[in-house]
C-alpha positions, 0 to 999 in steps of 0.5 A: 575822484575830485581834482584839486585846482587852485583858483587865482587869488583875487588880487586888486591890481591897484595897491594904493588909491589916493584921491583917484591917483591909482598906484598899481602893484606892478609899478611898486614891483618896478620901484622895488626892483630899482631899490634892490638893484641900488642896494646890490650895486653898493655891495658890488663896490666892495668886490673886485675889481671895483674896490681896487680900480683907480683909473680914470677914477675910483668907483663911487656911489655917484657911478651907481646913481648914473647907472641906475638912472640910465637903466630906468630910462632904458627899461621903460623906453626900450621895454615899451618900444620892444613890446610894440615892435616885437609882439604887435607891430601892426597895431602900433604902426596903425595906432602910434599914439597907443605906444605911450599908453603904458598904463594898458600894459605891454613891456618886453624884457628883450626891448628893455635889455637893448635900452639898458645896453644903450644906457650903459654905453652912454654911462661908459662914454661919459665916465670914460670907462670900458663898456664891459667893465660897466656892464659887469658891474650892473648885471649881477643886480639885475635878476632879482629885479626881474623876479620882482617884475614877474611877481608883478605879472602874477599879481596882475593875473597876466602872462599866464601859462599853457594848459596844465594837467588837471592833476598838477597840484599847483595848476591854477585857473586865471580870471582871463585864462578861461576855465582850464587849469594853467601853469603859473608860468609867471612864478616859474619865470620868477624862480628861474630868470630871477632867483636862480639866475641871481644866486648863480650870477652873484656867486660867479661874480663874487670873485674877479673875472676877466672883463666881459665874463660876468656880462656874458654869463648873465646874457647867456644865463637869462636866455637859457632860463627864458627859453626853458620857461617859455615851454610853460608860458602861453604864447601871445594870442596874436602870434601863437607859436612860430617856426619850429614850434617855438614862441616869440620869446624863445626866438628872441632868446636864441641870439641872447644865448649865442651872444652871451656864450660868444662874449664869455669866450671872447673875454676869456681869450682876451684875458683882460683883468681890471684888478689893479693890485694883489687880490684877496678873495676873502672879501675883506675891504682894501684901503684904497689909499694904501701906498703899496698899491701899484695900479696895472689897469687893463693888464693881461694875466694868465689864468687856469683855463678850466676856471676863468677866475683871475687871481694871483699877482696882477703885476707879475702875471702869476695866476692863483690856483683856482679853488675847487668850488670856483663856478664856471660858465661851462656848467 
């Protein structure tokens, strides 16, 4: 019986060559990720609590620009330093100038996440806004950008998966992965950490939540999906599998899962809502200049502990009845 094994498409990693200036597909994926994040954050301005916040000033497109700039710097600097320190510290400590050779590849999501966190902290300080309010605003737009990055890994034929059964219909032979069929783990990660996490997180954040719950959902959700996907991804050759048969990516995901769950529980118990007026969950826009608005920024309101959703009249503390399809982080 002849087994069908797919051969990796002969992608040229260089998308555009203008008089010797080479623009790689991976760089284009980064640009696409930032563009999508910008568009999604503009959409977030229409969601609660961001459409009703007035203190210290209303949210506007200039806030998106500041957040995006800090995220770009955080991803590039943190991602590169994280890769150098987490995955090959001996080489880069011996050859520190190689750290700036980003064209040779090597970026770490976990390092990028630390960089973005520091960037958001700077924006929050500059704008005099609560850090978790800023984080909740950004994170629903992040997974779709991660999906673009994983597709860039696939185009480059890098970060391929572990050896797969020969009868796996989508097993693939990669140019740099030997003559064995492998899992296209880049696509697994694109679908799990990118598309699926985006759908779940966007739906969860579509209704007002307590400050920090959306960020906690993202951190824990990414950690869980990354941990799962790593079972099909080939470990870095210089590291292999570490303690308990787990990869470096999995060990770095464990504290993310714990931190995300801890943040979600902390936000739920603290019960701080940023919604400043009565919330209409239908999604219709509210006129920010409406004279009926009675800001109550940062108030604590009761909530149905089974849903975590914030609703009702924030000025009286009356919680709305959660809908049957309200997503929870317990699922």
